[in-house]
C-alpha positions in Angstrom: 0.0 0.0 0.0 2.8 2.4 0.7 3.6 3.1 -2.9 0.2 4.7 -3.3 0.9 7.2 -0.5 1.0 10.7 -1.8 4.2 12.6 -1.5 5.5 15.6 -3.3 8.0 13.4 -5.1 5.4 11.2 -6.7 3.0 14.0 -7.8 5.5 16.4 -9.3 6.9 15.7 -12.7 10.0 17.4 -14.1 7.9 18.6 -17.1 5.7 20.5 -14.7 8.5 22.2 -12.8 9.1 25.6 -14.4 11.8 28.1 -13.6 11.5 31.9 -13.8 8.1 32.0 -15.6 7.2 35.4 -17.0 3.8 36.0 -15.5 2.5 39.5 -15.2 -0.4 38.8 -12.8 -2.0 36.3 -10.5 -4.5 35.5 -13.3 -1.8 35.0 -15.8 0.1 32.7 -13.4 -3.0 30.6 -13.0 -3.7 30.5 -16.7 -0.1 29.4 -17.3 -0.6 26.5 -14.8 -3.7 25.4 -16.6 -2.0 25.6 -20.0 1.0 23.6 -18.8 -1.2 20.8 -17.3 -3.3 20.7 -20.5 0.0 20.5 -22.5 1.0 17.4 -20.4 -2.4 15.8 -20.6 -4.8 17.1 -23.2 -7.7 15.2 -21.8 -7.8 17.8 -19.0 -9.6 20.9 -20.0 -7.5 24.1 -19.7 -10.6 26.2 -19.3 -12.0 23.9 -16.6 -8.7 23.9 -14.8 -8.4 27.7 -14.9 -12.0 28.2 -13.8 -11.6 25.8 -10.9 -8.4 27.5 -9.7 -10.0 30.9 -9.9 -13.1 29.7 -8.1 -10.9 28.4 -5.3 -9.1 31.8 -5.1 -12.4 33.5 -4.7 -13.0 31.6 -1.5 -9.8 33.1 -0.2 -6.3 33.6 -1.6 -4.0 30.6 -1.5 -1.1 33.0 -1.0 0.3 31.6 2.3 2.7 34.5 3.0 6.4 35.1 2.4 6.0 35.2 -1.4 4.5 31.7 -1.6 1.2 30.5 -3.0 -0.3 27.0 -3.1 -3.2 27.3 -5.5 -5.3 24.1 -5.6 -8.6 22.8 -6.8 -10.5 19.6 -7.6 -11.1 18.5 -11.1 -13.8 16.2 -12.5 -12.5 13.2 -14.4 -9.0 13.4 -12.9 -7.7 10.1 -11.5 -4.4 11.2 -9.9 -2.9 14.2 -8.2 -1.1 16.7 -10.4 1.5 19.1 -9.0 3.0 22.1 -10.7 6.0 24.0 -9.2 7.1 27.3 -10.6 9.2 30.3 -9.7 8.3 33.6 -11.3 10.6 36.0 -13.1 8.9 38.8 -11.2 6.7 38.7 -8.1 3.0 39.2 -8.7 0.2 40.5 -6.4 -1.7 37.5 -5.0 -3.9 38.9 -2.2 -1.7 36.8 0.1 -2.4 36.8 3.8 0.7 39.0 4.5 0.0 41.2 1.4 3.4 40.3 0.0 3.7 39.6 -3.7 4.3 36.0 -4.7 7.2 34.5 -6.7 7.0 30.8 -5.7 4.0 28.7 -6.6 3.1 25.1 -6.1 -0.2 24.2 -7.6 -2.1 21.1 -6.6 -4.9 19.6 -8.7 -6.7 16.7 -7.1 -9.5 14.4 -8.2 -13.1 15.4 -7.4 -13.3 12.6 -4.9 -10.2 13.8 -3.1 -9.7 12.4 0.4 -8.0 13.5 3.5 -4.8 12.3 1.9 -4.8 15.4 -0.3 -5.1 17.6 2.7 -2.1 15.8 4.1 -0.2 16.7 1.0 -1.2 20.4 1.3 0.1 20.5 4.9 3.3 18.7 3.7 3.8 21.5 1.2 3.0 24.3 3.7 5.5 22.7 6.1 8.3 22.6 3.5 7.6 26.1 2.4 7.6 27.3 6.0 11.4 26.8 6.0 12.9 30.0 4.7 16.3 28.5 3.7 14.5 25.9 1.6 12.5 28.6 -0.2 15.7 30.6 -0.8 17.3 27.6 -2.4 14.3 27.2 -4.7 14.3 30.9 -5.7 18.1 30.7 -6.5 17.5 28.1 -9.2 18.5 29.1 -12.7 16.9 26.1 -14.5 14.0 23.7 -14.1 16.0 20.6 -13.5 17.8 22.1 -10.5 14.4 23.3 -9.2 13.0 19.9 -9.5 15.9 18.2 -7.8 15.8 20.7 -4.9 12.0 20.3 -4.5 12.1 16.5 -4.4 15.3 16.0 -2.5 14.1 14.6 0.8 15.4 16.3 3.9 17.5 18.7 1.8 
């Protein structure tokens, strides 16, 4: 059973780890996430993804402070969890709880029937991002492969 447990390592693909993305706004960043996921799996609707992410943001910003956001939503017809990690070229306003602009984003898309396991994943992410030195190491990355390695390196 343990291989089905959700960890950051098994939901994040190198193809969905993006470094220094030029997004000019929160909306553009969320559009970009939807585009990238659709690009990886064209059975997933870019429009639906974007709308779901935006709807979730309307309930309250997923900007958790210190320049970090964890946008997330459920998606009908999805059978696995999809993670997208990106650093932004320039910080964007995200209505974060501390009003700081965001430049580090980890998006989480979960199946409609999502269980408490997915909440566990969100708290794992929040915990990792709570560590300032870890975030600094992610922000210093110059390319996606380094970013992916640093995000998935356990304990590092």
